[in-house]
C-alpha positions as CSV (number, residue, x, y, z in Angstrom):
1,X,134.7,-55.9,-47.1
2,X,131.9,-58.5,-47.4
3,X,131.4,-58.3,-43.6
4,X,130.2,-54.8,-44.0
5,X,127.7,-55.5,-46.8
6,X,126.2,-58.8,-45.5
7,X,125.5,-57.5,-42.0
8,X,128.2,-59.4,-40.1
9,X,129.7,-56.2,-38.7
10,X,126.3,-55.1,-37.4
11,X,125.6,-58.5,-35.9
12,X,128.9,-58.6,-34.0
13,X,128.5,-55.0,-32.8
14,X,125.1,-55.8,-31.4
15,X,126.4,-58.8,-29.5
16,X,129.3,-56.6,-28.1
17,X,126.6,-54.3,-26.8
18,X,124.9,-57.2,-25.1
19,X,121.9,-57.5,-27.5
20,X,120.7,-60.8,-28.8
21,X,121.6,-61.1,-32.5
22,X,121.6,-64.1,-34.8
23,X,122.7,-64.2,-38.5
24,X,121.2,-66.6,-41.0
25,X,123.4,-67.3,-44.1
26,X,123.5,-69.8,-47.0
27,X,127.0,-71.1,-46.0
28,X,128.6,-70.5,-42.7
29,X,132.3,-69.6,-43.1
30,X,133.1,-67.8,-39.8
31,X,133.6,-69.1,-36.3
32,X,130.7,-67.3,-34.6
33,X,128.1,-69.2,-32.7
34,X,125.5,-66.5,-33.5
35,X,125.9,-67.3,-37.3
36,X,124.0,-70.3,-38.6
37,X,123.5,-71.9,-42.0
38,X,119.8,-72.1,-43.1
39,X,119.8,-74.7,-45.9
40,X,119.5,-78.4,-45.1
41,X,120.3,-81.4,-47.2
42,X,116.9,-81.6,-48.7
43,X,116.8,-77.9,-49.9
44,X,120.4,-78.1,-51.1
45,X,119.5,-81.1,-53.2
46,X,116.4,-79.4,-54.5
47,X,118.3,-76.3,-55.4
48,X,121.0,-78.3,-57.1
49,X,118.2,-79.4,-59.5
50,X,116.2,-76.1,-59.7
51,X,119.1,-73.7,-60.2
52,X,120.2,-75.2,-63.5
53,X,116.7,-75.2,-64.8
54,X,115.3,-71.9,-63.6
55,X,118.4,-69.8,-63.3
56,X,120.9,-71.2,-65.8
57,X,118.4,-72.1,-68.6
58,X,115.4,-69.8,-68.2
59,X,117.2,-66.9,-66.5
60,X,114.6,-66.5,-63.7
61,X,116.7,-65.1,-60.9
62,X,116.2,-65.8,-57.2
63,X,112.6,-66.9,-57.7
64,X,112.3,-70.7,-57.2
65,X,115.1,-71.3,-54.7
66,X,114.1,-73.4,-51.6
67,X,117.1,-73.2,-49.3
68,X,115.8,-70.2,-47.4
69,X,112.6,-72.0,-46.4
70,X,114.0,-73.8,-43.3
71,X,114.4,-70.3,-41.7
72,X,110.8,-70.6,-40.7
73,X,111.7,-73.7,-38.6
74,X,114.4,-71.9,-36.7
75,X,113.8,-70.6,-33.1
76,X,116.2,-67.7,-33.9
77,X,113.7,-66.4,-36.4
78,X,110.7,-66.6,-34.1
79,X,112.6,-65.1,-31.2
80,X,113.6,-62.1,-33.3
81,X,112.0,-58.6,-32.7
82,X,113.2,-57.4,-36.1
83,X,114.5,-59.2,-39.3
84,X,117.0,-57.5,-41.4
85,X,117.7,-58.7,-45.0
86,X,121.0,-58.1,-46.7
87,X,122.4,-59.2,-50.1
88,X,119.5,-61.5,-50.9
89,X,120.5,-61.8,-54.5
90,X,124.2,-62.7,-54.0
91,X,123.5,-66.4,-54.4
92,X,120.5,-68.4,-55.7
93,X,119.4,-69.8,-52.4
94,X,116.6,-67.5,-51.1
95,X,113.4,-66.9,-53.0
96,X,112.0,-63.4,-53.4
97,X,108.6,-65.0,-52.9
98,X,109.5,-65.9,-49.4
99,X,110.1,-62.3,-48.4
100,X,106.4,-61.1,-48.4
101,X,105.5,-64.0,-46.0
102,X,108.4,-63.2,-43.6
103,X,107.5,-59.5,-43.6
104,X,104.0,-60.4,-42.3
105,X,105.5,-62.5,-39.5
106,X,108.1,-60.1,-38.3
107,X,109.0,-56.4,-38.6
108,X,111.5,-56.1,-41.5
109,X,114.4,-54.0,-42.7
110,X,115.6,-54.7,-46.2
111,X,118.8,-53.2,-47.4
112,X,119.0,-52.6,-51.2
113,X,122.7,-52.5,-51.9
114,X,122.4,-51.8,-55.7
115,X,119.7,-51.5,-58.4
116,X,119.3,-55.3,-59.0
117,X,116.0,-55.4,-57.2
118,X,114.4,-53.0,-59.7
119,X,116.2,-54.2,-62.8
120,X,115.4,-57.1,-65.1
121,X,118.6,-59.0,-64.3
122,X,121.6,-56.8,-63.9
123,X,123.3,-55.3,-60.8
124,X,124.0,-52.0,-62.5
125,X,122.1,-51.0,-65.7
126,X,124.7,-48.3,-66.6
127,X,123.2,-45.9,-69.2
128,X,120.1,-48.1,-69.8
129,X,116.9,-46.7,-68.4
130,X,114.6,-49.6,-69.2
131,X,114.4,-50.4,-65.5
132,X,112.0,-47.5,-65.2
133,X,109.6,-49.1,-67.7
134,X,109.7,-52.8,-67.1
135,X,113.0,-53.9,-68.7
136,X,111.6,-55.1,-72.0
137,X,114.1,-56.0,-74.7
138,X,117.3,-55.9,-72.6
139,X,120.2,-54.6,-74.6
140,X,122.9,-56.4,-72.6
141,X,122.3,-59.8,-71.2
142,X,125.9,-60.2,-70.1
143,X,126.0,-57.5,-67.5
144,X,126.3,-58.8,-63.9
145,X,124.2,-60.9,-63.1
146,X,124.0,-62.4,-66.6
147,X,121.1,-64.3,-68.0
148,X,121.1,-66.9,-70.9
149,X,118.0,-65.5,-72.6
150,X,116.0,-62.2,-72.4
151,X,114.0,-63.0,-69.3
152,X,114.4,-59.4,-68.0
153,X,110.8,-58.3,-68.4
154,X,109.5,-61.4,-66.6
155,X,112.1,-61.0,-63.8
156,X,111.1,-57.4,-63.4
157,X,107.4,-58.3,-63.1
158,X,108.1,-61.1,-60.6
159,X,110.3,-58.7,-58.5
160,X,107.6,-56.1,-58.5
161,X,105.0,-58.6,-57.4
162,X,107.3,-59.7,-54.5
163,X,108.1,-56.1,-53.4
164,X,104.5,-54.9,-53.7
165,X,103.4,-57.6,-51.3
166,X,106.2,-56.9,-48.8
167,X,106.0,-54.8,-45.7
168,X,109.4,-53.4,-44.8
169,X,111.5,-50.3,-44.4
170,X,114.0,-50.1,-47.3
171,X,117.5,-49.0,-46.5
172,X,119.9,-47.6,-49.0
173,X,123.4,-46.2,-48.6
174,X,123.2,-43.0,-50.6
175,X,120.8,-40.3,-51.8
176,X,121.7,-41.3,-55.4
177,X,120.4,-44.8,-54.7
178,X,117.2,-43.4,-53.0
179,X,116.4,-41.4,-56.1
180,X,116.6,-44.5,-58.2
181,X,114.4,-46.4,-55.9
182,X,111.8,-43.6,-56.3
183,X,112.3,-43.4,-60.0
184,X,111.8,-47.2,-60.4
185,X,108.3,-47.1,-59.0
186,X,109.0,-50.6,-57.6
187,X,108.1,-49.7,-54.0
188,X,105.9,-46.7,-53.8
189,X,104.2,-48.1,-50.7
190,X,107.4,-48.6,-48.7
191,X,109.5,-46.1,-46.7
192,X,113.0,-45.7,-47.9
193,X,115.7,-44.4,-45.6
194,X,119.3,-43.5,-46.3
195,X,121.9,-44.9,-43.9
196,X,125.4,-44.6,-45.3
197,X,127.8,-47.4,-44.7
198,X,130.4,-46.7,-42.0
199,X,134.1,-47.3,-41.5
200,X,136.1,-47.9,-38.4
201,X,137.8,-44.5,-38.1
202,X,140.2,-45.9,-35.5
203,X,141.6,-48.3,-38.2
204,X,141.1,-46.2,-41.3
205,X,143.0,-43.1,-40.2
206,X,145.8,-41.0,-41.6
207,X,149.1,-42.9,-40.9
208,X,152.6,-41.6,-41.3
209,X,153.0,-41.6,-45.1
210,X,156.8,-42.1,-44.9
211,X,156.4,-45.2,-42.7
212,X,153.6,-46.5,-44.9
213,X,155.8,-46.1,-48.0
214,X,158.7,-47.8,-46.3
215,X,156.5,-50.8,-45.4
216,X,155.6,-51.1,-49.1
217,X,159.1,-50.5,-50.5
218,X,158.2,-47.2,-52.1
219,X,160.6,-44.2,-52.4
220,X,159.7,-41.5,-50.0
221,X,159.9,-38.6,-52.5
222,X,157.8,-40.4,-55.2
223,X,154.3,-39.6,-56.3
224,X,151.9,-42.4,-55.5
225,X,148.5,-43.1,-57.1
226,X,146.2,-45.9,-55.9
227,X,143.1,-47.4,-57.4
228,X,141.1,-50.7,-57.6
229,X,141.8,-52.8,-60.6
230,X,139.4,-55.8,-61.1
231,X,140.8,-56.7,-64.5
232,X,139.5,-56.0,-68.0
233,X,136.3,-58.1,-67.6
234,X,135.0,-55.9,-64.8
235,X,133.9,-52.7,-66.4
236,X,132.0,-51.1,-63.5
237,X,135.2,-49.9,-61.7
238,X,136.5,-48.5,-65.0
239,X,140.1,-49.3,-64.5
240,X,140.7,-48.9,-68.3
241,X,139.9,-45.2,-67.9
242,X,142.4,-44.9,-65.1
243,X,145.1,-46.5,-67.3
244,X,144.2,-44.2,-70.3
245,X,144.3,-41.1,-68.0
246,X,147.7,-42.1,-66.6
247,X,149.1,-42.6,-70.1
248,X,148.0,-39.1,-71.0
249,X,149.5,-37.6,-67.8
250,X,153.2,-37.1,-68.0
251,X,154.9,-37.9,-64.7
252,X,157.3,-35.2,-63.5
253,X,159.0,-37.5,-61.0
254,X,159.2,-41.2,-60.1
255,X,155.5,-42.3,-59.8
256,X,154.1,-45.5,-58.3
257,X,150.7,-47.0,-59.2
258,X,149.2,-49.1,-56.4
259,X,146.6,-51.6,-57.6
260,X,144.1,-53.2,-55.2
261,X,143.0,-56.7,-56.2
262,X,144.7,-57.0,-59.6
263,X,147.2,-55.3,-61.8
264,X,146.1,-57.0,-65.0
265,X,144.9,-53.8,-66.6
266,X,147.5,-51.6,-65.0
267,X,150.4,-53.6,-66.3
268,X,150.1,-51.7,-69.5
269,X,151.6,-48.7,-67.6
270,X,154.9,-50.5,-66.8
271,X,157.7,-48.4,-68.1
272,X,156.3,-45.0,-67.3
273,X,155.2,-46.1,-63.8
274,X,156.2,-48.5,-61.2
275,X,153.2,-50.8,-60.8
276,X,152.8,-52.4,-57.5
277,X,150.3,-55.4,-57.5
278,X,148.8,-55.7,-54.0
279,X,146.3,-58.5,-54.8
280,X,143.4,-58.9,-52.4
281,X,144.1,-56.8,-49.3
282,X,142.0,-58.7,-46.7
283,X,143.0,-56.8,-43.6
284,X,141.6,-53.4,-42.9
285,X,144.8,-52.5,-41.1
286,X,146.9,-53.3,-44.2
287,X,144.5,-51.4,-46.4
288,X,144.9,-48.3,-44.2
289,X,148.7,-48.6,-44.6
290,X,148.4,-48.8,-48.4
291,X,146.0,-45.9,-48.6
292,X,148.1,-43.7,-46.3
293,X,151.1,-44.3,-48.7
294,X,149.1,-42.7,-51.6
295,X,148.9,-39.1,-52.7
296,X,145.6,-39.8,-54.6
297,X,142.9,-42.5,-54.8
298,X,141.1,-42.8,-58.1
299,X,137.6,-44.2,-58.4
300,X,136.1,-43.1,-61.7
301,X,133.5,-45.9,-61.6
302,X,130.8,-46.3,-64.3
303,X,128.4,-47.6,-61.7
304,X,128.5,-47.2,-57.9
305,X,125.7,-47.2,-55.4
306,X,127.9,-46.0,-52.5
307,X,131.7,-46.4,-53.0
308,X,133.2,-47.8,-49.8
309,X,136.9,-47.6,-50.9
310,X,136.5,-43.9,-51.6
311,X,135.3,-43.4,-48.0
312,X,138.2,-45.5,-46.7
313,X,140.6,-43.4,-48.6
314,X,139.1,-40.2,-47.3
315,X,139.3,-41.6,-43.7
316,X,143.0,-42.0,-44.3
317,X,143.3,-38.4,-45.4
318,X,143.8,-39.1,-49.1
319,X,142.1,-37.0,-51.7
320,X,139.7,-38.9,-54.0
321,X,138.9,-38.4,-57.7
322,X,135.6,-39.8,-59.0
323,X,133.4,-39.6,-62.0
324,X,130.0,-38.1,-62.6
325,X,126.8,-40.1,-63.0
326,X,127.1,-42.4,-59.9
327,X,126.6,-42.0,-56.2
328,X,130.3,-41.0,-55.7
329,X,130.2,-37.2,-56.4
330,X,127.6,-37.0,-53.6
331,X,129.4,-39.3,-51.3
332,X,132.7,-37.5,-51.6
333,X,131.0,-34.1,-51.6
334,X,132.5,-32.9,-54.9
335,X,133.8,-30.4,-55.7
336,X,134.4,-29.1,-52.1
337,X,136.0,-32.3,-50.7
338,X,136.6,-34.8,-53.5
339,X,137.0,-34.1,-57.2
340,X,134.6,-35.3,-59.9
341,X,135.3,-35.4,-63.6
342,X,132.9,-36.1,-66.5
343,X,132.1,-39.8,-67.0
344,X,134.5,-41.5,-69.5
345,X,136.7,-38.4,-70.0
346,X,140.3,-39.6,-69.8
347,X,141.7,-36.1,-70.6
348,X,139.7,-34.6,-67.7
349,X,140.9,-37.3,-65.3
350,X,144.5,-36.9,-66.4
351,X,144.2,-33.1,-65.8
352,X,142.7,-33.6,-62.3
353,X,145.5,-36.1,-61.5
354,X,148.2,-33.6,-62.7
355,X,146.7,-30.7,-60.8
356,X,146.6,-32.4,-57.5
357,X,150.0,-34.1,-57.8
358,X,151.5,-30.7,-58.6
359,X,149.8,-29.0,-55.6
360,X,150.6,-30.5,-52.2
361,X,148.7,-27.8,-50.4
362,X,145.5,-28.7,-52.2
363,X,146.1,-32.3,-51.5
364,X,146.4,-31.7,-47.8
365,X,143.4,-29.4,-47.8
366,X,141.2,-32.0,-49.5
367,X,142.7,-34.8,-47.5
368,X,141.9,-33.1,-44.2
369,X,138.4,-32.2,-45.4
370,X,137.8,-35.8,-46.4
371,X,138.8,-37.1,-42.9
372,X,136.5,-34.6,-41.3
373,X,133.7,-35.7,-43.6
374,X,134.1,-39.3,-42.7
375,X,134.2,-38.6,-39.0
376,X,131.0,-36.5,-39.4
377,X,128.9,-38.7,-41.7
378,X,130.6,-42.1,-42.3
379,X,131.8,-43.5,-39.0
380,X,130.7,-47.1,-38.1
381,X,129.4,-45.8,-34.8
382,X,127.0,-43.5,-36.7
383,X,126.0,-46.4,-39.0
384,X,125.3,-48.7,-36.1
385,X,123.3,-46.2,-34.1
386,X,121.1,-45.4,-37.1
387,X,120.2,-49.1,-37.4
388,X,119.6,-49.4,-33.7
389,X,117.1,-46.5,-33.8
390,X,115.4,-48.1,-36.8
391,X,115.2,-51.5,-35.1
392,X,113.7,-50.0,-31.9
393,X,111.2,-48.0,-33.9
394,X,110.0,-51.0,-35.9
395,X,109.8,-53.2,-32.9
396,X,107.8,-50.6,-31.0
397,X,105.4,-50.1,-33.9
398,X,104.8,-53.9,-34.1
399,X,104.2,-54.3,-30.4
400,X,101.4,-51.6,-30.6
């Protein structure tokens, strides 16, 4: 999944098309001669000292890192027609203050994957709206990414300074995220475009559900519900709500619960359900088999700027149930394709689960509609072409 979000899939697709593409990273972990690590021994040692001081003690995020600076010494940077930034806040290695300079040297695309860039410290502010007003007096310092003290207002001002001095086209994956960019007031001078993430529709496709169930050791006539469980410490995916809803729903036949990543939360369902712990499913092909075995995919997240797994499930012809208040109702086109329930309402989620499990015709209709939606709006080919058009446009503007 990381390859989609960090730009690796775009990089590889560009090279397959014969284009010159290089990818700069903090730590190279793939065997690809077009991917290179930017930091050197000097910057790594400097950041080993700076990170504990500025990040761990003062809570100043991604401001004083030095490991991105050697990028200016790389021929790949100077040869580029366009620079595309992805996941700049994932690790403390690249300073936000470096971005304005880079944007004056090269045309720039900057993908904002989540609200971190316009919040005081967190990746998702949930119900808090202080990000619209400068993030003073943060009510929850422990949200991802946590800070040791309330540095949120200072972080917000530093981010605004960096963004206001940057020239770039901002890319987001959903209309929901674009609205929040506009509401934040962080980048009124920058163009913001929506380019939804894409999936490989040749891999994520409806497979024979009987064969998929046999591969997983699941009874052919059982009901199967799938969701992503990241454990009780990860509240964004709201796996606790899924468990509560499944407790309220009374199975009318043998029912399996398939858990991506972890079953720590879902183990509480043992007895009423057969819980299958899948762990981390690294292969897209294996994920397609799991999803094709399911009758429903549940994703009632508290926070979601896009929702890739919901799109993967729809690509496999599986109906999706999501929750209001995130990007997901718009992504799954609820109520026509996916189903959306009120945020935090376990009874409503249980009712939606029961209605769809009891109605195979409705499941098939929504599953087929989901597949059509993905082919129309969320294919990787569409995602790649949208970026290629943007790159060509920016390179053309710069040359004139």
